[in-house]
Structure formats: structure tokens, C-alpha cells
LOVO-657661 format. One record per residue (C-alpha): x, y, z; chain; residue number from 0; residue in one letter. Coordinates in steps of 0.2 Angstrom, whole numbers. Each point is the difference from the previous one (the first is absolute). Last residue first. Example, Ala and Ser with C-alpha at 12.3 -4.5 7.8 and 13.67 -1.06 7.14 Angstrom:
BEGIN
+-------+-------+-------+-------+-----+-----+
|     u |     v |     w | chain |   n | res |
+-------+-------+-------+-------+-----+-----+
|    68 |    -5 |    36 |     A |   1 |   S |
|    -6 |   -17 |     3 |     A |   0 |   A |
+-------+-------+-------+-------+-----+-----+
// end
This chain:
BEGIN
+-------+-------+-------+-------+-----+-----+
|     u |     v |     w | chain |   n | res |
+-------+-------+-------+-------+-----+-----+
|    10 |  -218 |   -23 |     A | 204 |   X |
|     5 |    12 |   -14 |     A | 203 |   X |
|    10 |    15 |     5 |     A | 202 |   X |
|   -10 |    17 |     1 |     A | 201 |   X |
|     4 |    13 |   -13 |     A | 200 |   X |
|    -4 |    16 |     9 |     A | 199 |   X |
|    -9 |    14 |    -7 |     A | 198 |   X |
|     4 |    19 |    -3 |     A | 197 |   X |
|   -14 |    13 |     1 |     A | 196 |   X |
|    -7 |     5 |   -17 |     A | 195 |   X |
|   -16 |     7 |     6 |     A | 194 |   X |
|     9 |     8 |    15 |     A | 193 |   X |
|    13 |     8 |   -11 |     A | 192 |   X |
|   -14 |     6 |   -12 |     A | 191 |   X |
|    -8 |     9 |    15 |     A | 190 |   X |
|    15 |    11 |     3 |     A | 189 |   X |
|     3 |     3 |    18 |     A | 188 |   X |
|     1 |    17 |     8 |     A | 187 |   X |
|     5 |     2 |    19 |     A | 186 |   X |
|    -6 |    13 |    11 |     A | 185 |   X |
|     4 |     5 |    18 |     A | 184 |   X |
|   -11 |    12 |    10 |     A | 183 |   X |
|     9 |    10 |    13 |     A | 182 |   X |
|    16 |    -7 |     7 |     A | 181 |   X |
|    -2 |     6 |    18 |     A | 180 |   X |
|     0 |   -18 |     7 |     A | 179 |   X |
|   -17 |     0 |     7 |     A | 178 |   X |
|    -8 |   -12 |   -12 |     A | 177 |   X |
|     0 |    13 |   -14 |     A | 176 |   X |
|   -11 |    -7 |   -14 |     A | 175 |   X |
|     7 |   -13 |   -12 |     A | 174 |   X |
|    -4 |     1 |   -18 |     A | 173 |   X |
|     1 |   -13 |   -14 |     A | 172 |   X |
|    -5 |     8 |   -17 |     A | 171 |   X |
|    -4 |   -11 |   -15 |     A | 170 |   X |
|     5 |     3 |   -18 |     A | 169 |   X |
|    -6 |     1 |   -18 |     A | 168 |   X |
|   -18 |    -5 |     4 |     A | 167 |   X |
|    -7 |   -16 |    -5 |     A | 166 |   X |
|     5 |    -8 |    16 |     A | 165 |   X |
|   -16 |     6 |     9 |     A | 164 |   X |
|   -10 |    -9 |   -14 |     A | 163 |   X |
|    10 |   -16 |     3 |     A | 162 |   X |
|    -4 |     0 |    19 |     A | 161 |   X |
|    12 |    -9 |    12 |     A | 160 |   X |
|    -6 |     2 |    18 |     A | 159 |   X |
|    13 |     8 |    11 |     A | 158 |   X |
|    12 |    -8 |    12 |     A | 157 |   X |
|    13 |     9 |    10 |     A | 156 |   X |
|    15 |    -9 |     8 |     A | 155 |   X |
|     9 |    10 |    14 |     A | 154 |   X |
|    19 |     1 |     4 |     A | 153 |   X |
|     8 |     9 |    14 |     A | 152 |   X |
|    18 |     0 |    -4 |     A | 151 |   X |
|    17 |    -7 |     7 |     A | 150 |   X |
|    -8 |   -15 |     7 |     A | 149 |   X |
|     2 |    -9 |    17 |     A | 148 |   X |
|    -6 |    15 |    10 |     A | 147 |   X |
|   -16 |    -8 |     5 |     A | 146 |   X |
|    -5 |    -7 |   -17 |     A | 145 |   X |
|   -19 |     4 |     1 |     A | 144 |   X |
|    -8 |    -6 |   -16 |     A | 143 |   X |
|   -11 |    13 |    -9 |     A | 142 |   X |
|   -12 |    -8 |   -12 |     A | 141 |   X |
|   -12 |    11 |   -10 |     A | 140 |   X |
|   -18 |    -3 |    -7 |     A | 139 |   X |
|   -12 |     4 |   -14 |     A | 138 |   X |
|     5 |    18 |    -2 |     A | 137 |   X |
|   -13 |    10 |   -10 |     A | 136 |   X |
|     3 |     4 |   -18 |     A | 135 |   X |
|    -1 |    19 |    -5 |     A | 134 |   X |
|    -4 |     7 |   -17 |     A | 133 |   X |
|     9 |    17 |    -3 |     A | 132 |   X |
|     2 |    -4 |   -18 |     A | 131 |   X |
|    19 |     0 |     3 |     A | 130 |   X |
|    -3 |   -15 |    11 |     A | 129 |   X |
|    -3 |    -2 |    18 |     A | 128 |   X |
|     8 |   -10 |    15 |     A | 127 |   X |
|    -1 |     7 |    17 |     A | 126 |   X |
|     9 |    -4 |    17 |     A | 125 |   X |
|    -4 |     9 |    16 |     A | 124 |   X |
|   -17 |    -6 |     5 |     A | 123 |   X |
|     4 |   -18 |    -3 |     A | 122 |   X |
|    16 |     3 |    10 |     A | 121 |   X |
|   -10 |     2 |    16 |     A | 120 |   X |
|     1 |   -16 |    10 |     A | 119 |   X |
|    17 |    -7 |     2 |     A | 118 |   X |
|    11 |    14 |    -7 |     A | 117 |   X |
|   -10 |    15 |     7 |     A | 116 |   X |
|    -2 |    -9 |    17 |     A | 115 |   X |
|    18 |    -4 |     1 |     A | 114 |   X |
|     4 |    19 |    -4 |     A | 113 |   X |
|   -12 |     6 |    14 |     A | 112 |   X |
|     7 |   -13 |    13 |     A | 111 |   X |
|    18 |     4 |    -4 |     A | 110 |   X |
|    -3 |    19 |     2 |     A | 109 |   X |
|    -9 |    -3 |    16 |     A | 108 |   X |
|    15 |   -11 |     6 |     A | 107 |   X |
|    13 |    14 |    -3 |     A | 106 |   X |
|    10 |     7 |   -14 |     A | 105 |   X |
|    -7 |   -11 |   -14 |     A | 104 |   X |
|     9 |     0 |   -17 |     A | 103 |   X |
|    15 |   -13 |     0 |     A | 102 |   X |
|    -6 |   -16 |     7 |     A | 101 |   X |
|   -18 |     1 |    -5 |     A | 100 |   X |
|     5 |     6 |   -17 |     A |  99 |   X |
|    11 |   -15 |    -3 |     A |  98 |   X |
|    19 |     3 |    -3 |     A |  97 |   X |
|    12 |     7 |   -13 |     A |  96 |   X |
|     0 |    18 |     6 |     A |  95 |   X |
|   -19 |     0 |    -2 |     A |  94 |   X |
|   -10 |   -13 |   -10 |     A |  93 |   X |
|   -15 |    -2 |   -10 |     A |  92 |   X |
|    -3 |   -15 |   -12 |     A |  91 |   X |
|   -16 |    -1 |   -10 |     A |  90 |   X |
|    -4 |   -16 |    -9 |     A |  89 |   X |
|   -14 |     1 |   -13 |     A |  88 |   X |
|   -11 |   -14 |    -6 |     A |  87 |   X |
|   -14 |     2 |   -13 |     A |  86 |   X |
|   -14 |   -13 |     1 |     A |  85 |   X |
|   -10 |   -13 |    -9 |     A |  84 |   X |
|    16 |    -8 |    -7 |     A |  83 |   X |
|     3 |    -7 |    18 |     A |  82 |   X |
|   -13 |   -14 |    -1 |     A |  81 |   X |
|     2 |    -4 |   -18 |     A |  80 |   X |
|    19 |    -2 |     2 |     A |  79 |   X |
|    -4 |   -12 |    14 |     A |  78 |   X |
|   -11 |   -11 |   -11 |     A |  77 |   X |
|    12 |     1 |   -15 |     A |  76 |   X |
|    15 |    -5 |    11 |     A |  75 |   X |
|   -10 |   -14 |     7 |     A |  74 |   X |
|    -5 |    -7 |   -17 |     A |  73 |   X |
|    17 |     2 |    -7 |     A |  72 |   X |
|     8 |    -9 |    15 |     A |  71 |   X |
|    13 |     8 |    12 |     A |  70 |   X |
|     1 |    -4 |    18 |     A |  69 |   X |
|    17 |     9 |     3 |     A |  68 |   X |
|    -5 |    16 |    10 |     A |  67 |   X |
|   -18 |     0 |    -6 |     A |  66 |   X |
|    -6 |    16 |    10 |     A |  65 |   X |
|    16 |    10 |    -3 |     A |  64 |   X |
|     1 |    -4 |   -18 |     A |  63 |   X |
|   -18 |     4 |    -4 |     A |  62 |   X |
|     2 |    17 |     9 |     A |  61 |   X |
|    15 |     4 |   -11 |     A |  60 |   X |
|    -9 |    -6 |   -15 |     A |  59 |   X |
|   -14 |    13 |     2 |     A |  58 |   X |
|    12 |    14 |    -2 |     A |  57 |   X |
|     5 |    11 |    16 |     A |  56 |   X |
|     1 |    18 |    -4 |     A |  55 |   X |
|    14 |     8 |    10 |     A |  54 |   X |
|    -1 |    16 |    11 |     A |  53 |   X |
|    15 |     6 |    10 |     A |  52 |   X |
|    -1 |    15 |    12 |     A |  51 |   X |
|    15 |     7 |    10 |     A |  50 |   X |
|    -4 |    12 |    14 |     A |  49 |   X |
|    14 |    13 |     4 |     A |  48 |   X |
|   -11 |    15 |    -5 |     A |  47 |   X |
|    -6 |    -8 |   -16 |     A |  46 |   X |
|    10 |   -13 |    -9 |     A |  45 |   X |
|    -9 |    -9 |   -15 |     A |  44 |   X |
|     1 |   -17 |    -8 |     A |  43 |   X |
|    -8 |    -8 |   -15 |     A |  42 |   X |
|    -1 |   -18 |    -6 |     A |  41 |   X |
|   -11 |    -8 |   -14 |     A |  40 |   X |
|     4 |    12 |   -14 |     A |  39 |   X |
|    14 |   -10 |    -9 |     A |  38 |   X |
|    12 |    15 |     1 |     A |  37 |   X |
|    -1 |    -1 |    19 |     A |  36 |   X |
|     9 |   -17 |     1 |     A |  35 |   X |
|    -8 |    -9 |    14 |     A |  34 |   X |
|   -11 |   -10 |   -10 |     A |  33 |   X |
|    14 |    -7 |   -11 |     A |  32 |   X |
|     9 |    -6 |    16 |     A |  31 |   X |
|   -16 |    -7 |     7 |     A |  30 |   X |
|    -2 |   -10 |   -17 |     A |  29 |   X |
|    18 |    -6 |     1 |     A |  28 |   X |
|    -2 |    -6 |    18 |     A |  27 |   X |
|   -16 |   -10 |    -5 |     A |  26 |   X |
|     9 |   -10 |   -13 |     A |  25 |   X |
|    -7 |    -6 |   -17 |     A |  24 |   X |
|    -5 |    17 |    -5 |     A |  23 |   X |
|   -13 |     7 |   -13 |     A |  22 |   X |
|    -2 |    18 |    -6 |     A |  21 |   X |
|   -16 |     5 |    -9 |     A |  20 |   X |
|     4 |     9 |   -16 |     A |  19 |   X |
|    -2 |    19 |     0 |     A |  18 |   X |
|    18 |     4 |     1 |     A |  17 |   X |
|     4 |   -13 |   -15 |     A |  16 |   X |
|   -13 |     8 |   -11 |     A |  15 |   X |
|     7 |    18 |     4 |     A |  14 |   X |
|    18 |    -5 |    -3 |     A |  13 |   X |
|    -5 |    -8 |   -17 |     A |  12 |   X |
|    -9 |    15 |    -5 |     A |  11 |   X |
|    15 |    11 |     5 |     A |  10 |   X |
|    12 |   -11 |    -9 |     A |   9 |   X |
|   -10 |     0 |   -16 |     A |   8 |   X |
|    -2 |    19 |     1 |     A |   7 |   X |
|    18 |     2 |     1 |     A |   6 |   X |
|     4 |   -11 |   -14 |     A |   5 |   X |
|   -13 |     9 |   -11 |     A |   4 |   X |
|     8 |    16 |     5 |     A |   3 |   X |
|    17 |    -6 |    -5 |     A |   2 |   X |
|    -6 |    -5 |   -17 |     A |   1 |   X |
|    -8 |    17 |    -3 |     A |   0 |   X |
+-------+-------+-------+-------+-----+-----+
// end
């Protein structure tokens, strides 16, 4: 009986700790934490030689990138309020350790078709819906051309944050086939992980 009480006490403590919002003093520590698949913010899949990585971007990552080193409590709160209105997902796709435009097209027509998909049509290929089958429309996406200077094609997707939408157990992030012969790719993200996303402790100015 005593051992059972100890066991349940440890499990309760574990659950409470796992639900607590994480805070980091260092951006690199936060990113390391985010990239550990066990924490729920990073997932990857390999389909037919195409490597997909999806990582949720907490609000404070966007805040950090915008502020650089100009920290003040009022400014941090202002920028947090701006970015907290949305959900941000970074999708990276690569083949053989390189960008899609460098590795996939076989000719100029293929190159043009893939470039058009990436630059102008990803809003029709990406979907976010919860386990209640509610769908939230993509607000925007950013595809920076790297011209072979990167090992992956990275795109940032922005969705409006809706508290009611997040009241389901999980979200599905899906990618339709964009001509890579992968079929539809699906990633599942727990809503509670997003609600309890990690935060940065910014230095005092």
C-alpha cells in the first residue's frame, strides 16, 4: 500500500511538472528543447526520399527575432501581444540534404512549376484542422528564396489563433502533394502543447 502511494505521488508530480509552462533564459536552450520530438513541438517524416520537418514556433521566438537586443518590459509586452494573435509553424522540406529547387526539377518546366507552387500556391496545399474537424484558414505564409545557400526549403505558415479551435485534443497540420510524389503528409500536434508553449525570460534593459 505504501509503495502504491509513493508511485501515485511520483506520477502526480510528473504530470504537474509536464503541464507547467517552460521558461528559458537563452534562445538556444529554447530551440534545443523545441527540437526534441518528445516535447511535441517538432516532428519529421521521410517519404520517397523527401524529408519533412515541422516545428511549432512559440510567440517568444518571433518576439526575440524582432526585438534583437532592444528590450524593455513595455516593448516586450507590445510585441508579444502582436504575435500572440497567431499560430506559427515552420515547415522545412529537403531532398538529399538540399533545397527542393536544387534537387527535384529535371528541367526548366519542372523548375518553374515547383517555384510557382512554393511561391504562390502553398495556401491551397496546407490545411490546419482539429479533431472536431473544424478548419482554420491560413492567414499568410513566407517563403524566402535561398538560391542554393541553404540545405532545406523552409516556409513559415501563419494561422489566426482561436481559443475555441484549440479546445480540442489535437490539431492536424496537413500538406497536400506538391508534385513530389509523397501523397498527403499529416502531422498531429497536441493542443495543450500549444496552450503551454515555452516562454523566454528576456534580460532587463
